[in-house]
N, C-alpha and C positions, 0 to 999 in steps of 0.2 A: 372502681365501679363494680367489679365482680363481687367484692365483699358486700357492697350495698345491696346488690341483687340477691345474694345468698341470704342476707339477713331478712330482707323483705319476704322471700320465699318461706323462711323458717317461721316468721311471724304469721303469715297467712295460713301455713300448714297447722300451726298450733291452734289457731282460731277455729279451723274447720274440724280438727280433732276434738276440740272442746265441745263442739256441737254433737259429735258422735257420742261422747261420754254422757252429755245431757240426755240425748235420745235413749241411750241405754238405761239410764236411771228411770226414765218415764216408762219404758217397757217392763222393767223389773216390777215397778209399782202396779202396772196393769195385770201382770201375771198373778201376783199375790192377791190383789183386790178381786179379780175374777174368781179365783178359787174361794175366797172368803164369801163372796156373794152367793156362790153355789152352796157352800156348806151351811150358811146362816139363812138361806132363802130370802136374801135381802134384795128386793126388786129395785129399790132406789140406787143401791150401789152398783148393781148390774147395769142399770141405765147410765150411770155416771161413767163406768168403764167403756160402754159402747160409744158415748159421746166424745170421750177423750181421745179416741183413735184418730180423729181428724187432726189433732195437733201433732200427733206422731207422723202422719202422712205429710203434713205441711213441712215438718222439720226435715224429713227425708228429701223432699224436693229442694229445700234450701241447701242442704249438704251437697247434693248432686250439682247444683248450680255453682256453688262456691268451689267445689273440686274441679269442675270443668273450667271455670275461669282461671283457677290457679294453674292448671296444666297449660292452658292457651297462652297466658300472659308470661309465665315464668319459664316455660320450656325446660322442665327439670331433667336432670341426668337420670340414668337408669334406676339407681337405687332410690332416689327421691320420687321418681315417677311411680315406682312400686308402692311407696307409702301413700302417695296421692290417690292412686287407684284403690288402695285398700279401704279408704274411707267410704267409697262408693259401694263396694261389695259388703262391707260391714253394715252400713246403714240399710242396705237392701235386706239383709238377714234380720235386722232389728225390726224393720217394717213388717215383714212377714210374721215374726213372732207376735208383734202387736195385733196383727189381723186375727191370729188364732185366739188371743186373749179376748178380743171383741166377739168372736164367734162363741166362745165359752159363755160370755155374759148374755148373749142372745138366747142360747139354749137354757141358761139358768132361769131366765124369765118364764120359759115354757115349762120347765120342770117344777116350778112352784105350784102349778095347777095339777100336778100328778102325785100319786102316792110316793113317799120316800122309799128308797132302797137302802136297807140297813147297812151302815158302815161304809157305803160307797163314797160319799162326799168327803169323809175324813181321809180315805185312802187317796182320793184324787188330790186333796189339798197337800198331802205329803209328797206326792209326785210333783206337784207344781212347785213346792218349796225346793225340791232337789234340782229342778230345771232352773229356777231363779238363781240358785247358788252357782250353777254351772255358768249361767249368763254373766253373773257378776264377776266370777273368776276369769272368764274369757276376756271381759273388758279390762280387768286389772292386768291380765297378761299382756294385753295390747298397750296399755299405758306404760307398763314397765318393760316392755319388749322381753318378756319372760317366756322363753320357749318351753321350759320345764313345766311351768304352770299350765301352759296351753296343752301340752301332752297329757297332763293330769285331767284336764277338762275332757279331752277327747276320749280318754279311757273310761271316764265316768258315764259316758253315754250308754254303755251296756247296762248299767244299773237302771236307768230310766226305761230301757227296752224291757227289762225283766219286770218292772212294775206294771208296764202297760200290758204285757202278756198275761200276768196274773189277774189284772182287772178284767181283761177280755174274757178269760175263762170263767171268772166269777159272774160276770153279766150273762154269759151264755147259760150258766147253771140256773140263774134266777129266771131267765126266759123259758127254759125247758120245764121248770117246776110249776110256773104259773103264767099262762099267756097274757094275763093282765099286766105283767111286768114288762112286756115287750117294748112298748113305746118309751117308757122311762129309761130302760136299759140301753136302747138304741141311742138316745140322746147322750147318756152317760158314756157310752162307748166312743161316740164322736168327740166328746170332750177329752177323754183320755188320749185319743189319737191326736188331737190338736196339741196337747201337752207334749206328747212324744215327739211331734214334729218341731216344737219349740226347742227341744233338746238337740235335734239335728241342726237347727240354725245356730245354737250356741256352739256346737261342735264345729260348724263351718267357720265361725269367727275365730275359734282357736286355731284352726288350720291356716287361716290367713296370717295369724301371728307367727306360726311356725315358718311360713313362707317368707314373711318379712325378715325374720331373724336369720334364717339359714339360707334363704334364696331358693329353697326347694320345697315343694309340697311333700308331705309324708309319703314314703314309698309303700308302707304296709297298708293293707286294707283297714278301713275303720272298724273297730271292734263292734260286733253285733251278735245278739243272741238269735236263736231260731225264732222267728216271729210267726204268729198265727197268720193264716192266709185269708180267712173269710172276713168280709166287712172291713176291708183295709182302707178304703178310700173315704176320707173325711170331706165334708162339704166346706168350700171356702166361703 
């Protein structure tokens, strides 16, 4: 009987983890498409990104329900419980990253009506690509239970912070040079901040993997660069 229960738990756990991987793929696509819509000033793609967020939210709800049912019905032991709880935490990080992609798409539609800021959207796209790669690797580390890859993702967050800080200073310069740039640069700053926060969520997933594999959260503080302090809060 115990073997039957164990097998049933494993099957249920694999199914809910497959949903997490599916959700991760959807969020990765959202990040890249939101950045593309911004760079190409594609209003239709921006609207598509905005609408697709509902499917991500619905999938998070399903994952939470399945994980709760799994815990209630199977009463997993400590190590298995840790895995079951991880899907809830990871799906929450993915949902927030998806929200930020939606916010980028919403601001992109507004930026279409404003003068372009030279070179800014290309830099933001490169930052988004770096974060998407972090997210992909964090999910791969989860699937493979690869703590080394998870640590690598965690270390790469500092590169995203550096990109964000450089963009912030660039936008500030544009605003000081010409007040007519202020509105566009403020939107672009919030977009860059959204992407930086996506990197934080990819890093949080990596830390969950480290906890799953080792049983402990990383002791050392998460690597961070000195960040700018003004205009730090992005709108949700």
